[in-house]
MMTF fields as JSON, N, C-alpha, C and O atoms, coordinates in Angstrom:
{
  "mmtfVersion": "1.0.0",
  "mmtfProducer": "UNKNOWN",
  "numBonds": 383,
  "numAtoms": 384,
  "numGroups": 96,
  "numChains": 1,
  "numModels": 1,
  "chainsPerModel": [1],
  "groupsPerChain": [96],
  "chainIdList": ["A"],
  "bondAtomList": [4, 2, 8, 6, 12, 10, 16, 14, 20, 18, 24, 22, 28, 26, 32, 30, 36, 34, 40, 38, 44, 42, 48, 46, 52, 50, 56, 54, 60, 58, 64, 62, 68, 66, 72, 70, 76, 74, 80, 78, 84, 82, 88, 86, 92, 90, 96, 94, 100, 98, 104, 102, 108, 106, 112, 110, 116, 114, 120, 118, 124, 122, 128, 126, 132, 130, 136, 134, 140, 138, 144, 142, 148, 146, 152, 150, 156, 154, 160, 158, 164, 162, 168, 166, 172, 170, 176, 174, 180, 178, 184, 182, 188, 186, 192, 190, 196, 194, 200, 198, 204, 202, 208, 206, 212, 210, 216, 214, 220, 218, 224, 222, 228, 226, 232, 230, 236, 234, 240, 238, 244, 242, 248, 246, 252, 250, 256, 254, 260, 258, 264, 262, 268, 266, 272, 270, 276, 274, 280, 278, 284, 282, 288, 286, 292, 290, 296, 294, 300, 298, 304, 302, 308, 306, 312, 310, 316, 314, 320, 318, 324, 322, 328, 326, 332, 330, 336, 334, 340, 338, 344, 342, 348, 346, 352, 350, 356, 354, 360, 358, 364, 362, 368, 366, 372, 370, 376, 374, 380, 378],
  "bondOrderList": [1, 1, 1, 1, 1, 1, 1, 1, 1, 1, 1, 1, 1, 1, 1, 1, 1, 1, 1, 1, 1, 1, 1, 1, 1, 1, 1, 1, 1, 1, 1, 1, 1, 1, 1, 1, 1, 1, 1, 1, 1, 1, 1, 1, 1, 1, 1, 1, 1, 1, 1, 1, 1, 1, 1, 1, 1, 1, 1, 1, 1, 1, 1, 1, 1, 1, 1, 1, 1, 1, 1, 1, 1, 1, 1, 1, 1, 1, 1, 1, 1, 1, 1, 1, 1, 1, 1, 1, 1, 1, 1, 1, 1, 1, 1],
  "groupList": [{"groupName": "UNK", "atomNameList": ["N", "CA", "C", "O"], "elementList": ["N", "C", "C", "O"], "formalChargeList": [0, 0, 0, 0], "bondAtomList": [1, 0, 2, 1, 3, 2], "bondOrderList": [1, 1, 2], "singleLetterCode": "X", "chemCompType": "L-PEPTIDE LINKING"}],
  "groupTypeList": [0, 0, 0, 0, 0, 0, 0, 0, 0, 0, 0, 0, 0, 0, 0, 0, 0, 0, 0, 0, 0, 0, 0, 0, 0, 0, 0, 0, 0, 0, 0, 0, 0, 0, 0, 0, 0, 0, 0, 0, 0, 0, 0, 0, 0, 0, 0, 0, 0, 0, 0, 0, 0, 0, 0, 0, 0, 0, 0, 0, 0, 0, 0, 0, 0, 0, 0, 0, 0, 0, 0, 0, 0, 0, 0, 0, 0, 0, 0, 0, 0, 0, 0, 0, 0, 0, 0, 0, 0, 0, 0, 0, 0, 0, 0, 0],
  "groupIdList": [1, 2, 3, 4, 5, 6, 7, 8, 9, 10, 11, 12, 13, 14, 15, 16, 17, 18, 19, 20, 21, 22, 23, 24, 25, 26, 27, 28, 29, 30, 31, 32, 33, 34, 35, 36, 37, 38, 39, 40, 41, 42, 43, 44, 45, 46, 47, 48, 49, 50, 51, 52, 53, 54, 55, 56, 57, 58, 59, 60, 61, 62, 63, 64, 65, 66, 67, 68, 69, 70, 71, 72, 73, 74, 75, 76, 77, 78, 79, 80, 81, 82, 83, 84, 85, 86, 87, 88, 89, 90, 91, 92, 93, 94, 95, 96],
  "secStructList": [7, 7, 3, 3, 3, 3, 3, 6, 6, 3, 3, 3, 3, 3, 3, 1, 7, 3, 3, 3, 3, 6, 6, 3, 3, 3, 3, 3, 4, 4, 4, 5, 7, 4, 4, 4, 3, 3, 3, 3, 3, 3, 3, 3, 3, 3, 6, 6, 6, 3, 3, 3, 3, 3, 3, 3, 3, 3, 3, 6, 6, 3, 3, 3, 3, 3, 3, 3, 3, 3, 7, 6, 6, 7, 7, 4, 4, 4, 4, 4, 4, 6, 6, 3, 3, 3, 3, 7, 6, 6, 7, 3, 3, 3, 3, 7],
  "xCoordList": [-1.851, -1.381, -1.707, -1.452, -2.251, -2.619, -1.465, -0.563, -1.516, -0.521, -1.315, -2.343, -0.807, -1.463, -0.489, 0.721, -1.039, -0.307, -0.936, -2.142, -0.122, -0.613, 0.164, 1.386, -0.597, 0.022, -0.813, -2.041, -0.105, -0.741, -1.844, -2.869, -1.59, -2.473, -3.685, -4.555, -3.769, -4.939, -4.465, -3.409, -5.279, -4.991, -5.454, -6.647, -4.497, -4.786, -5.168, -5.966, -4.587, -4.892, -4.655, -3.789, -5.47, -5.323, -5.69, -6.789, -4.742, -4.991, -4.413, -3.382, -5.066, -4.585, -3.413, -2.564, -3.376, -2.27, -1.863, -2.719, -0.58, -0.033, 0.944, 1.35, 1.293, 2.342, 3.624, 3.604, 4.717, 6.006, 6.755, 7.051, 7.066, 7.838, 8.919, 8.596, 10.131, 11.252, 11.217, 11.531, 10.819, 10.809, 9.628, 9.603, 8.63, 7.414, 6.211, 6.058, 5.351, 4.08, 3.081, 2.834, 2.539, 1.466, 0.136, -0.082, -0.711, -1.993, -3.072, -3.114, -3.962, -5.093, -5.982, -6.237, -6.414, -7.25, -8.427, -8.823, -8.984, -10.177, -9.822, -10.725, -8.531, -8.162, -7.905, -7.558, -8.073, -7.756, -8.846, -10.033, -8.432, -9.349, -9.383, -8.64, -10.208, -10.171, -10.513, -10.186, -11.19, -11.525, -10.274, -10.308, -9.156, -7.891, -6.994, -5.926, -7.418, -6.564, -7.113, -8.278, -6.269, -6.651, -5.744, -4.521, -6.324, -5.585, -4.614, -4.974, -3.385, -2.381, -2.166, -2.517, -1.584, -1.258, 0.123, 0.525, 0.857, 2.22, 2.226, 1.409, 3.162, 3.434, 4.952, 5.692, 5.4, 6.816, 6.805, 5.783, 7.965, 8.063, 9.126, 10.24, 8.754, 9.68, 9.876, 8.895, 11.172, 11.389, 10.728, 10.387, 10.533, 9.905, 8.5, 7.811, 8.024, 6.681, 5.757, 4.557, 6.243, 5.384, 5.267, 6.154, 4.154, 3.914, 3.122, 2.012, 3.755, 3.123, 2.325, 2.744, 1.208, 0.337, 0.34, 0.619, 0.036, 0.207, -1.094, -1.97, -1.148, -2.159, -1.492, -0.387, -2.109, -1.72, -2.615, -3.826, -2.014, -2.803, -3.202, -2.371, -4.491, -5.035, -5.766, -6.768, -5.244, -5.901, -5.457, -4.315, -6.355, -6.053, -5.652, -4.881, -6.165, -5.848, -4.507, -4.085, -3.794, -2.463, -2.436, -3.28, -1.43, -1.266, 0.123, 1.106, 0.202, 1.423, 1.415, 0.886, 2.005, 1.969, 2.638, 3.786, 1.937, 2.422, 3.007, 4.021, 2.383, 2.857, 2.372, 2.769, 1.514, 1.041, 1.158, 0.983, 1.453, 1.535, 0.944, 0.838, 0.568, -0.005, 0.27, 0.62, 0.101, 0.294, -1.024, -1.36, -1.772, -3.047, -2.944, -3.817, -1.855, -1.654, -0.207, 0.609, 0.13, 1.515, 1.931, 1.113, 3.247, 3.786, 3.596, 3.302, 3.757, 3.514, 4.252, 3.677, 5.517, 6.293, 5.836, 6.189, 5.041, 4.519, 3.017, 2.394, 2.431, 0.942, 0.314, -0.822, 1.044, 0.467, 0.101, -0.752, 0.736, 0.491, -0.676, -0.959, -1.32, -2.493, -3.526, -3.723, -4.199, -5.199, -4.578, -5.25, -3.27, -2.626, -1.936, -1.546, -1.804, -1.196, -0.1, -0.248, 1.004, 2.132, 2.345, 1.847, 3.082, 3.213, 4.687, 5.523, 4.966, 6.294, 6.139, 5.037, 7.196, 7.191, 6.616, 5.727, 7.105, 6.716, 5.524, 5.146, 4.89, 3.769, 4.396, 5.29, 3.901, 4.418, 3.661, 2.431, 4.45, 3.851, 4.121, 5.272, 3.075, 3.269, 2.449, 1.352, 3.026, 2.288, 1.631, 2.226, 0.371, -0.385, -1.177, -1.869],
  "yCoordList": [-11.564, -12.096, -11.095, -9.899, -11.571, -10.699, -10.629, -11.466, -9.596, -9.39, -9.276, -8.602, -9.958, -9.906, -9.403, -9.611, -8.747, -8.34, -9.161, -9.093, -9.899, -10.829, -10.582, -10.432, -10.546, -10.452, -11.275, -11.193, -12.094, -12.903, -13.835, -14.091, -14.315, -15.216, -14.597, -15.313, -13.225, -12.517, -11.759, -11.125, -11.848, -11.009, -9.61, -9.358, -8.685, -7.26, -6.527, -5.591, -6.958, -6.315, -7.358, -8.226, -7.23, -8.075, -7.266, -6.719, -7.184, -6.363, -7.004, -7.676, -6.795, -7.291, -6.429, -6.879, -5.181, -4.29, -3.413, -2.812, -3.335, -2.415, -1.461, -1.685, -0.446, 0.479, 0.223, 0.2, 0.036, -0.138, 1.157, 1.798, 1.547, 2.777, 2.432, 1.979, 2.628, 2.389, 0.961, 0.75, -0.013, -1.382, -1.819, -2.946, -0.935, -1.224, -1.287, -0.466, -2.287, -2.382, -1.429, -1.531, -0.542, 0.337, -0.229, -0.314, -0.597, -1.192, -0.148, 0.756, -0.246, 0.691, 0.59, -0.509, 1.67, 1.69, 0.727, 0.089, 0.617, -0.262, -1.737, -2.554, -2.094, -3.516, -3.871, -5.011, -2.919, -3.155, -3.846, -3.674, -4.636, -5.194, -4.128, -4.232, -3.149, -1.976, -2.33, -1.586, -3.499, -3.937, -4.216, -4.163, -4.515, -4.849, -3.641, -3.771, -2.479, -1.302, -0.246, 0.138, 0.226, 1.272, 2.458, 2.32, 3.603, 4.828, 5.095, 4.952, 5.481, 5.829, 7.329, 8.02, 7.81, 9.265, 9.555, 10.715, 8.505, 8.662, 9.257, 8.906, 10.149, 10.699, 10.796, 10.933, 10.722, 10.954, 11.773, 11.895, 12.328, 13.187, 12.608, 12.299, 12.468, 12.067, 13.319, 13.967, 13.69, 14.869, 14.964, 16.059, 13.82, 13.874, 13.363, 13.643, 12.597, 12.077, 12.894, 12.946, 13.516, 14.279, 13.667, 12.932, 13.962, 13.466, 12.143, 12.069, 11.103, 9.817, 9.689, 10.189, 9.032, 8.72, 7.179, 6.478, 6.669, 5.224, 4.575, 5.224, 3.29, 2.441, 1.405, 0.981, 0.959, -0.212, -1.349, -1.181, -2.511, -3.66, -4.462, -4.79, -4.753, -5.549, -6.773, -6.643, -7.963, -9.185, -10.338, -10.375, -11.293, -12.465, -12.1, -12.827, -10.975, -10.591, -9.967, -9.725, -9.69, -9.106, -7.779, -7.487, -6.964, -5.65, -5.524, -5.964, -4.925, -4.596, -3.042, -2.522, -2.386, -0.941, -0.244, -0.54, 0.649, 1.463, 0.629, 1.003, -0.5, -1.404, -1.089, -1.754, -0.084, 0.34, 1.868, 2.563, 2.363, 3.82, 4.265, 3.501, 5.529, 6.111, 7.624, 8.213, 8.208, 9.647, 10.286, 10.224, 10.902, 11.481, 12.595, 12.764, 13.361, 14.492, 14.445, 15.278, 13.438, 13.368, 14.552, 15.24, 14.769, 15.815, 15.47, 14.323, 16.434, 16.255, 15.082, 14.327, 14.915, 13.791, 12.433, 11.434, 12.373, 11.108, 11.006, 10.172, 11.808, 11.884, 10.509, 10.26, 9.629, 8.309, 7.48, 6.597, 7.746, 6.903, 7.431, 6.851, 8.467, 8.949, 7.849, 7.2, 7.619, 6.545, 5.167, 4.223, 5.037, 3.717, 3.557, 4.535, 2.304, 1.978, 0.953, 0.014, 1.137, 0.184, -0.384, 0.157, -1.474, -2.234, -2.582, -2.651, -2.796, -3.25, -3.942, -4.383, -4.052, -4.644, -6.07, -6.378, -6.902, -8.307, -8.644, -9.814, -7.674, -7.966, -8.628, -8.077, -9.794, -10.574, -10.151, -10.145, -9.798, -9.463, -10.649, -11.032, -11.207, -12.335, -12.184, -11.626, -12.703, -12.746, -14.065, -15.093, -14.055, -15.298, -15.369, -16.356],
  "zCoordList": [-15.494, -14.255, -13.14, -13.283, -12.068, -10.945, -9.959, -9.967, -9.099, -8.027, -6.738, -6.675, -5.702, -4.384, -3.325, -3.418, -2.332, -1.124, 0.043, 0.281, 0.725, 1.764, 3.056, 3.059, 4.154, 5.468, 6.429, 6.436, 7.266, 8.248, 7.66, 8.293, 6.456, 5.795, 5.158, 4.663, 5.156, 4.575, 3.347, 3.34, 2.318, 1.124, 1.399, 1.571, 1.443, 1.719, 0.479, 0.516, -0.654, -1.992, -3.069, -2.964, -4.112, -5.312, -6.514, -6.598, -7.48, -8.671, -9.906, -9.858, -10.968, -12.303, -12.765, -13.534, -12.286, -12.698, -11.521, -10.873, -11.243, -10.25, -10.94, -12.08, -10.261, -10.773, -9.981, -8.751, -10.676, -10.027, -9.936, -10.945, -8.691, -8.447, -7.421, -6.323, -7.741, -6.854, -6.257, -5.086, -7.115, -6.688, -5.855, -5.361, -5.684, -4.908, -5.833, -6.737, -5.588, -6.273, -5.583, -4.381, -6.341, -5.866, -6.396, -7.605, -5.494, -5.833, -5.911, -5.076, -6.907, -6.985, -5.709, -5.214, -5.225, -4.03, -4.171, -3.196, -5.366, -5.578, -5.321, -5.141, -5.299, -5.118, -3.614, -3.304, -2.718, -1.315, -0.551, -0.831, 0.425, 1.447, 2.564, 3.54, 2.423, 3.375, 4.81, 5.734, 5.001, 6.362, 7.155, 8.384, 6.49, 7.18, 7.426, 8.023, 6.973, 7.06, 7.987, 7.886, 8.895, 9.883, 9.666, 9.665, 9.485, 9.275, 10.416, 11.585, 10.086, 11.073, 11.056, 10.099, 12.134, 12.182, 11.617, 11.526, 11.232, 10.747, 9.323, 8.472, 9.114, 7.783, 7.609, 8.583, 6.362, 6.035, 4.753, 4.078, 4.437, 3.241, 2.324, 2.747, 1.053, 0.008, -0.842, -1.208, -1.178, -1.947, -3.286, -3.734, -3.95, -5.256, -5.342, -6.324, -4.321, -4.346, -3.439, -3.709, -2.405, -1.524, -0.17, 0.263, 0.529, 1.906, 1.857, 1.331, 2.435, 2.505, 3.82, 4.865, 3.744, 4.856, 4.983, 4.01, 6.161, 6.423, 6.956, 7.528, 6.732, 7.339, 8.183, 7.846, 9.29, 9.99, 9.54, 9.404, 9.308, 8.872, 10.134, 10.981, 10.21, 11.314, 10.749, 10.046, 11.072, 10.624, 11.473, 11.933, 11.69, 12.52, 13.938, 14.563, 14.466, 15.808, 16.011, 17.141, 14.855, 14.929, 14.213, 13.366, 14.577, 13.917, 13.317, 13.912, 12.14, 11.482, 11.27, 10.288, 12.205, 12.301, 11.098, 10.767, 10.472, 9.341, 8.225, 7.635, 7.926, 6.875, 5.496, 4.539, 5.355, 4.02, 3.955, 4.956, 2.769, 2.616, 1.287, 0.327, 1.28, 0.07, 0.074, 1.096, -1.078, -1.246, -1.713, -2.896, -0.778, -1.151, -2.166, -3.017, -2.067, -2.941, -3.437, -3.042, -4.337, -4.766, -5.601, -6.212, -5.605, -6.436, -7.91, -8.246, -8.769, -10.2, -10.806, -11.591, -10.453, -11.014, -10.593, -11.218, -9.523, -8.995, -9.146, -8.488, -9.97, -10.092, -10.352, -9.949, -11.017, -11.368, -10.159, -10.253, -9.008, -7.828, -6.958, -5.909, -7.355, -6.607, -6.615, -7.642, -5.486, -5.295, -5.434, -5.85, -5.08, -5.007, -3.634, -2.997, -3.211, -1.903, -2.102, -2.884, -1.388, -1.388, -0.014, 0.973, 0.06, 1.281, 1.578, 0.678, 2.873, 3.305, 4.656, 4.982, 5.45, 6.789, 6.797, 7.592, 5.945, 5.945, 5.136, 5.079, 4.492, 3.586, 2.342, 1.699, 2.043, 0.869, -0.39, -0.439, -1.403, -2.696, -3.646, -3.856, -4.201, -5.09, -6.362, -6.368, -7.434, -8.713, -8.798, -8.475, -9.244, -9.358, -10.658, -10.907]
}
């Protein structure tokens, strides 16, 4: 069963397998529609995962600011999410 991340009618990511961490699907980078993602300057820090970096989603002439995040250098306990991206802010995650 595949999992998709959809925003504004566009599939942003589709993967046969995601990693679940704290209730969020982390999609492999290879599953992303990179044309819809714009690097953001925003970062946040999680005590056990490390520093998160963000993407703004742009599709259909609309923007969803900082709606995707990833950990380029996760801490050891979160090493499995390296090269994975998660979504929020109205991005619909569905199994298909």
